C-alpha positions as CSV (number, residue, x, y, z in Angstrom):
1,X,-110.9,12.6,50.6
2,X,-108.6,15.7,50.5
3,X,-108.1,17.7,47.4
4,X,-104.3,17.2,47.6
5,X,-104.8,13.5,47.9
6,X,-106.9,13.4,44.8
7,X,-104.2,15.5,42.9
8,X,-101.5,13.0,44.0
9,X,-103.6,10.1,42.9
10,X,-104.2,11.7,39.5
11,X,-100.4,12.1,39.1
12,X,-99.9,8.4,39.9
13,X,-102.5,7.5,37.3
14,X,-100.8,9.6,34.7
15,X,-97.4,8.2,35.4
16,X,-98.6,4.6,35.7
17,X,-98.5,3.5,32.0
18,X,-94.9,4.7,31.4
19,X,-92.2,2.0,31.0
20,X,-89.5,3.1,33.5
21,X,-86.2,1.4,34.2
22,X,-82.8,2.5,35.6
23,X,-82.2,4.4,32.3
24,X,-84.0,5.4,29.2
25,X,-86.8,7.5,27.7
26,X,-89.4,6.3,30.2
27,X,-87.4,8.0,33.0
28,X,-87.2,11.1,31.0
29,X,-90.9,11.1,30.2
30,X,-91.6,10.6,33.9
31,X,-89.4,13.6,34.8
32,X,-91.0,15.7,32.1
33,X,-94.4,15.2,33.8
34,X,-93.0,15.8,37.3
35,X,-91.4,19.0,35.9
36,X,-94.9,20.3,35.2
37,X,-95.5,20.4,39.0
38,X,-92.0,21.5,40.2
39,X,-89.1,22.8,38.2
40,X,-86.4,20.2,37.8
41,X,-82.7,20.3,37.0
42,X,-82.2,17.1,34.9
43,X,-78.7,15.5,34.9
44,X,-77.5,13.1,32.2
45,X,-74.6,10.9,33.2
46,X,-72.9,9.0,30.3
47,X,-72.6,5.3,30.0
48,X,-69.2,4.1,31.3
49,X,-68.9,6.8,34.0
50,X,-67.3,5.5,37.1
51,X,-69.5,6.2,40.1
52,X,-68.0,4.9,43.4
53,X,-67.5,1.1,42.9
54,X,-70.1,1.0,40.0
55,X,-70.2,2.0,36.4
56,X,-73.1,3.7,34.7
57,X,-74.6,1.0,32.4
58,X,-75.8,1.1,28.9
59,X,-79.1,2.8,28.3
60,X,-82.1,0.6,27.6
61,X,-85.1,1.6,25.5
62,X,-88.0,-0.5,24.2
63,X,-90.6,0.2,21.5
64,X,-92.6,-3.1,21.4
65,X,-92.6,-6.7,22.6
66,X,-94.9,-9.6,22.3
67,X,-95.5,-13.3,22.1
68,X,-97.8,-14.3,19.2
69,X,-99.4,-17.7,18.5
70,X,-99.6,-19.4,15.1
71,X,-102.6,-17.2,14.1
72,X,-100.6,-14.0,14.8
73,X,-102.7,-13.2,18.0
74,X,-100.6,-11.6,20.7
75,X,-101.0,-13.7,23.8
76,X,-98.6,-11.5,25.7
77,X,-98.3,-7.9,24.7
78,X,-96.0,-5.1,26.1
79,X,-98.6,-2.6,24.8
80,X,-101.0,-3.8,27.4
81,X,-98.6,-3.4,30.3
82,X,-94.9,-2.6,30.6
83,X,-94.6,-5.3,33.2
84,X,-95.0,-8.0,30.5
85,X,-91.3,-7.6,29.5
86,X,-88.4,-8.5,31.7
87,X,-86.7,-5.2,32.4
88,X,-83.6,-4.6,30.3
89,X,-84.4,-7.4,27.9
90,X,-82.0,-7.6,25.0
91,X,-83.5,-7.7,21.5
92,X,-84.9,-10.9,20.2
93,X,-86.8,-12.0,17.1
94,X,-87.4,-15.7,16.9
95,X,-90.0,-18.4,16.5
96,X,-89.7,-21.3,19.0
97,X,-91.8,-24.0,20.5
98,X,-93.5,-23.4,23.9
99,X,-91.2,-26.0,25.5
100,X,-88.2,-23.8,24.7
101,X,-90.0,-20.5,25.4
102,X,-90.9,-21.6,29.0
103,X,-87.4,-20.9,30.2
104,X,-87.9,-17.2,29.5
105,X,-91.3,-16.9,31.1
106,X,-92.0,-15.6,34.6
107,X,-95.3,-16.1,36.5
108,X,-96.7,-16.1,40.1
109,X,-98.4,-19.5,40.6
110,X,-99.6,-18.4,44.0
111,X,-101.5,-15.5,42.4
112,X,-102.4,-16.9,39.0
113,X,-104.1,-13.8,37.6
114,X,-101.2,-11.4,38.6
115,X,-98.2,-10.5,36.4
116,X,-94.9,-10.3,38.2
117,X,-92.2,-7.5,37.9
118,X,-88.8,-8.9,37.0
119,X,-85.5,-7.3,35.7
120,X,-82.1,-8.3,34.5
121,X,-80.1,-5.1,34.7
122,X,-76.6,-6.4,34.7
123,X,-76.9,-9.8,33.0
124,X,-77.8,-9.8,29.3
125,X,-81.1,-11.7,29.1
126,X,-84.6,-11.5,27.6
127,X,-87.9,-12.7,29.0
128,X,-91.6,-12.1,29.5
129,X,-93.8,-11.8,32.6
130,X,-97.4,-13.1,32.4
131,X,-100.2,-14.4,34.5
132,X,-100.0,-18.1,35.4
133,X,-103.5,-18.5,34.0
134,X,-102.4,-17.1,30.7
135,X,-99.5,-19.6,30.6
136,X,-101.7,-22.5,31.5
137,X,-104.0,-21.7,28.6
138,X,-101.3,-21.7,26.0
139,X,-101.3,-24.9,23.8
140,X,-98.1,-26.5,22.7
141,X,-96.8,-25.3,19.4
142,X,-94.6,-22.6,17.9
143,X,-94.7,-19.0,19.0
144,X,-93.3,-15.8,17.5
145,X,-91.2,-14.0,20.1
146,X,-90.2,-10.4,19.6
147,X,-88.5,-7.8,21.8
148,X,-87.9,-4.6,19.9
149,X,-85.4,-3.0,22.3
150,X,-82.0,-1.3,22.3
151,X,-79.2,-1.6,24.8
152,X,-76.5,1.0,23.8
153,X,-74.3,3.7,25.1
154,X,-76.4,6.5,26.4
155,X,-77.0,8.1,29.7
156,X,-78.4,7.6,33.2
157,X,-80.9,10.3,34.0
158,X,-81.8,11.8,37.3
159,X,-83.2,15.1,38.5
160,X,-83.2,17.5,41.4
161,X,-85.5,20.2,42.7
162,X,-84.1,22.6,45.4
163,X,-86.2,24.7,47.8
164,X,-83.8,27.4,49.1
165,X,-83.8,27.8,52.9
166,X,-82.4,30.2,55.4
167,X,-79.2,28.2,55.8
168,X,-77.1,26.1,53.3
169,X,-77.4,22.9,55.4
170,X,-79.6,20.5,53.4
171,X,-82.4,18.0,54.0
172,X,-82.5,15.5,51.1
173,X,-85.8,13.9,50.1
174,X,-85.1,10.9,47.8
175,X,-87.5,8.8,45.7
176,X,-86.7,6.3,43.0
177,X,-87.9,6.5,39.4
178,X,-86.9,3.1,38.0
179,X,-90.1,1.0,38.5
180,X,-92.5,0.7,35.6
181,X,-96.3,0.2,36.2
182,X,-96.2,-0.1,40.0
183,X,-98.3,2.5,41.8
184,X,-97.3,2.1,45.4
185,X,-93.7,1.2,44.6
186,X,-92.8,3.9,43.8
187,X,-95.2,6.3,42.0
188,X,-96.8,7.1,45.4
189,X,-93.4,8.1,46.7
190,X,-92.8,10.3,43.6
191,X,-96.2,12.0,44.1
192,X,-95.8,12.7,47.8
193,X,-92.3,14.1,47.3
194,X,-93.5,16.3,44.5
195,X,-96.4,17.8,46.5
196,X,-94.2,18.1,49.5
197,X,-91.8,20.2,47.4
198,X,-94.6,22.4,46.2
199,X,-95.7,23.0,49.8
200,X,-92.2,23.9,51.0
201,X,-91.8,26.3,48.1
202,X,-94.7,28.3,49.5
203,X,-92.6,29.3,52.5
204,X,-89.0,29.9,53.3
205,X,-87.9,26.9,55.3
206,X,-85.0,27.0,57.7
207,X,-83.1,24.2,55.9
208,X,-82.5,24.0,52.2
209,X,-84.5,21.0,50.8
210,X,-83.1,19.0,47.9
211,X,-85.5,16.6,46.2
212,X,-83.7,13.8,44.4
213,X,-85.6,11.8,41.7
214,X,-83.3,8.9,40.6
215,X,-83.3,5.3,39.7
216,X,-82.9,2.9,42.7
217,X,-79.4,1.9,43.8
218,X,-77.4,3.1,40.8
219,X,-79.1,6.5,40.8
220,X,-78.4,7.2,44.5
221,X,-74.8,5.9,44.1
222,X,-74.4,8.2,41.1
223,X,-75.7,11.2,43.0
224,X,-73.4,10.5,45.9
225,X,-70.4,10.1,43.6
226,X,-71.1,13.4,41.8
227,X,-71.7,15.2,45.1
228,X,-69.1,13.7,47.4
229,X,-67.4,17.0,48.0
230,X,-70.6,18.7,49.3
231,X,-72.3,15.8,51.0
232,X,-71.2,17.2,54.3
233,X,-74.0,19.8,53.8
234,X,-76.6,17.1,54.2
235,X,-77.8,17.5,57.7
236,X,-80.9,15.2,57.5
237,X,-82.6,13.1,54.9
238,X,-85.6,10.9,54.1
239,X,-86.3,8.3,51.5
240,X,-89.9,8.0,50.4
241,X,-91.3,4.7,49.1
242,X,-94.5,2.6,49.2
243,X,-96.3,5.8,50.3
244,X,-99.9,5.1,49.3
245,X,-101.2,1.7,50.5
246,X,-103.6,1.2,53.3
247,X,-101.1,-0.1,55.8
248,X,-99.8,1.7,58.9
249,X,-97.0,4.2,58.6
250,X,-93.5,2.7,59.0
251,X,-90.3,4.6,59.7
252,X,-87.0,2.9,59.2
253,X,-84.3,4.5,61.2
254,X,-80.9,5.7,59.8
255,X,-77.8,3.6,60.4
256,X,-77.0,5.9,63.3
257,X,-80.3,5.2,65.0
258,X,-80.1,8.5,66.9
259,X,-79.9,11.0,64.1
260,X,-82.1,14.0,64.5
261,X,-84.4,12.8,61.7
262,X,-84.9,9.5,63.7
263,X,-85.8,11.4,66.8
264,X,-88.1,13.7,64.9
265,X,-90.0,11.0,63.1
266,X,-90.4,8.9,66.3
267,X,-91.7,12.0,68.1
268,X,-94.2,13.1,65.4
269,X,-95.6,9.6,64.8
270,X,-96.0,9.0,68.6
271,X,-97.5,12.4,69.3
272,X,-99.9,12.1,66.4
273,X,-101.3,8.9,67.9
274,X,-101.3,7.3,64.4
275,X,-100.8,3.6,64.4
276,X,-97.2,3.1,63.2
277,X,-94.1,1.0,63.3
278,X,-90.5,2.1,64.0
279,X,-87.9,-0.3,62.5
280,X,-84.2,-0.6,63.1
281,X,-81.8,0.1,60.2
282,X,-80.9,-2.8,58.0
283,X,-78.5,-2.6,55.0
284,X,-81.3,-3.9,52.7
285,X,-84.2,-2.0,51.3
286,X,-84.3,1.3,49.3
287,X,-81.7,4.0,48.9
288,X,-81.3,4.8,52.6
289,X,-78.7,2.0,52.5
290,X,-76.6,4.0,50.0
291,X,-76.9,7.3,52.0
292,X,-76.2,5.3,55.2
293,X,-73.2,3.3,53.8
294,X,-70.4,3.6,56.3
295,X,-68.3,6.0,54.3
296,X,-71.1,8.6,54.2
297,X,-73.1,7.5,57.2
298,X,-75.7,10.3,56.6
299,X,-78.7,10.8,58.9
300,X,-81.2,9.5,56.4
301,X,-84.2,7.4,57.3
302,X,-87.0,5.9,55.2
303,X,-90.7,6.5,55.5
304,X,-93.2,4.2,54.0
305,X,-96.6,2.6,54.8
306,X,-96.3,-1.2,54.4
307,X,-92.5,-1.7,53.7
308,X,-91.1,-3.3,50.6
309,X,-92.0,-7.0,50.2
310,X,-94.4,-6.7,53.1
311,X,-97.6,-7.0,51.0
312,X,-98.6,-9.6,48.5
313,X,-99.2,-7.0,45.7
314,X,-95.5,-5.9,45.9
315,X,-93.8,-6.1,42.5
316,X,-96.9,-7.4,40.7
317,X,-99.6,-6.0,38.5
318,X,-101.9,-5.9,41.5
319,X,-99.9,-2.8,42.6
320,X,-102.0,-0.6,40.4
321,X,-103.7,2.8,40.9
322,X,-106.6,1.1,42.7
323,X,-104.2,-0.3,45.3
324,X,-103.2,3.2,46.5
325,X,-105.6,5.8,47.8
326,X,-105.7,9.6,48.0
327,X,-106.3,9.3,51.7
328,X,-103.2,7.2,52.4
329,X,-101.0,9.5,50.3
330,X,-102.4,12.6,52.0
331,X,-101.7,11.0,55.4
332,X,-98.1,10.3,54.3
333,X,-97.7,13.8,53.1
334,X,-99.1,15.2,56.4
335,X,-96.5,13.2,58.4
336,X,-93.7,14.6,56.2
337,X,-95.2,18.1,56.7
338,X,-95.3,17.7,60.5
339,X,-91.9,16.2,60.7
340,X,-90.2,18.9,58.6
341,X,-92.0,21.6,60.6
342,X,-90.4,20.1,63.8
343,X,-87.0,19.7,62.1
344,X,-87.0,23.3,60.8
345,X,-87.9,24.7,64.3
346,X,-85.7,22.4,66.4
347,X,-82.9,24.5,68.0
348,X,-80.6,24.4,71.0
349,X,-80.8,27.6,73.1
350,X,-78.7,29.1,75.9
351,X,-80.4,30.7,78.9
352,X,-79.0,34.2,79.3
353,X,-80.4,34.5,82.8
354,X,-79.5,31.0,84.2
355,X,-79.2,31.9,87.9
356,X,-82.6,31.5,89.3
357,X,-85.8,31.9,87.4
358,X,-86.0,35.2,85.5
359,X,-88.9,37.5,86.2
360,X,-91.3,36.9,83.3
361,X,-94.0,39.3,84.5
362,X,-92.0,42.5,84.1
363,X,-91.1,41.4,80.6
364,X,-94.7,41.1,79.7
365,X,-94.5,37.4,79.1
366,X,-97.2,36.5,81.6
367,X,-99.5,39.3,80.4
368,X,-99.1,37.9,76.8
369,X,-100.6,34.7,78.0
370,X,-103.7,36.2,79.7
371,X,-107.0,34.9,78.4
372,X,-105.5,32.0,76.4
373,X,-107.2,28.7,76.7
374,X,-103.8,27.0,77.1
375,X,-102.3,29.5,79.6
376,X,-101.0,26.9,82.0
377,X,-99.5,24.8,79.2
378,X,-97.8,27.9,77.7
379,X,-96.4,28.9,81.1
380,X,-95.0,25.4,81.7
381,X,-93.5,25.4,78.2
382,X,-91.6,28.7,79.1
383,X,-90.3,27.3,82.3
384,X,-89.2,24.1,80.7
385,X,-87.5,25.9,77.9
386,X,-85.7,28.2,80.3
387,X,-84.6,25.3,82.5
388,X,-83.3,23.1,79.6
389,X,-81.7,25.9,77.5
390,X,-78.2,24.9,78.4
391,X,-76.8,24.7,74.9
392,X,-77.1,20.9,75.0
393,X,-80.8,20.2,74.9
394,X,-82.9,20.8,71.8
395,X,-86.5,21.9,71.8
396,X,-87.4,18.4,70.8
397,X,-85.6,17.2,74.0
398,X,-87.7,19.7,75.9
399,X,-91.0,18.4,74.4
400,X,-90.0,14.8,75.0
401,X,-89.0,15.4,78.6
402,X,-91.9,17.7,79.5
403,X,-94.6,15.8,77.7
404,X,-95.7,19.1,76.1
405,X,-96.6,19.5,72.5
406,X,-93.7,20.6,70.3
407,X,-95.7,23.6,69.0
408,X,-96.1,24.9,72.5
409,X,-92.4,24.4,73.3
410,X,-91.3,26.1,70.1
411,X,-93.8,29.0,70.6
412,X,-92.4,29.5,74.1
413,X,-88.9,29.6,72.8
414,X,-89.9,32.2,70.2
415,X,-91.4,34.4,73.0
416,X,-88.3,34.0,75.3
417,X,-85.9,34.7,72.4
418,X,-87.8,37.9,71.5
419,X,-87.6,38.9,75.1
420,X,-83.9,38.5,75.2
421,X,-83.8,35.7,77.7
422,X,-82.4,32.9,75.4
423,X,-80.2,32.8,72.4
424,X,-79.1,30.2,69.9
């Protein structure tokens, strides 16, 4: 168990009790905690703001909610878990028979001791989520039903953290902040993104990295609407979700299918010999579908372990901190680290001595390799880089075609560039 994995798991545990939604104080409280790890620029977008084809909704906040029996005992209690209330429930304070109440209750009969996660963002409704075994134990009779919530004009809240790079072109890393007590979906994604941002800040990367913490769908749409004039700076992107379960890593390609981020993730996952899946793009899932909508068509893929809806615990109370592990989150972080290292070093070079093979010995390049355990590999990397430095092939192309490790290819390119034999 790595130290960074333990730290990420501790962050998940700390965020888990908060009641998040697409708006509201739970989102702000979440961002306040994330802001203790990396500085955030928080944006508040007023209710009614037009964002592409959508409108920022009213803000939802909740203080308390319960169902109490005739003795006053709370048989369902929001204080025990934020999942117990249908997300965006309108206020209610009534007494009603169980027969009438049932229409507002949500359970999972196939998993009778789990509580489902349900929402009603854009249709005024109220309801409770509970375990089927709890419902089965309720006797007929009257129940006090109370949802102490507000749905009023306010704001949608999202945040950004930027790691400046050597160039203005950006890599966006996006995670959603709208799910309440669900550890894998998507607190693990928030934790991996946050610790990735901390690592990148310790060096000066080539690209500028922009981390986006926003509610799902409406948050990404709002970010795109507010950044439409500068979205052409986005060179690459990655959505992080379901980043902490025990399943194999899964990369969902961008709409383009051949964007550089797609090639990089395929290479890194294959070269690492990790068990993994590469999935084609579909217009369903997380916020990659917003970034990849045809008008933007950005090179944004999605990295997860078991994808959404691919595990029984998805959107239930079983997706708790015990369901995610420090080891799995550390592995997801490691893949992000490896992928962004390749992305940052991937260049197209032009051979400045393309007629015949240049004499490497008189430039001290062969001497520099003497005594290395990987001398032959390093020599081959130099020859491959020279041969494919035609301004059209990237270093990743060289690594793929030669079968050599990307690090060896990039190291050879650095040496050849320093010797004046290639240029970008």
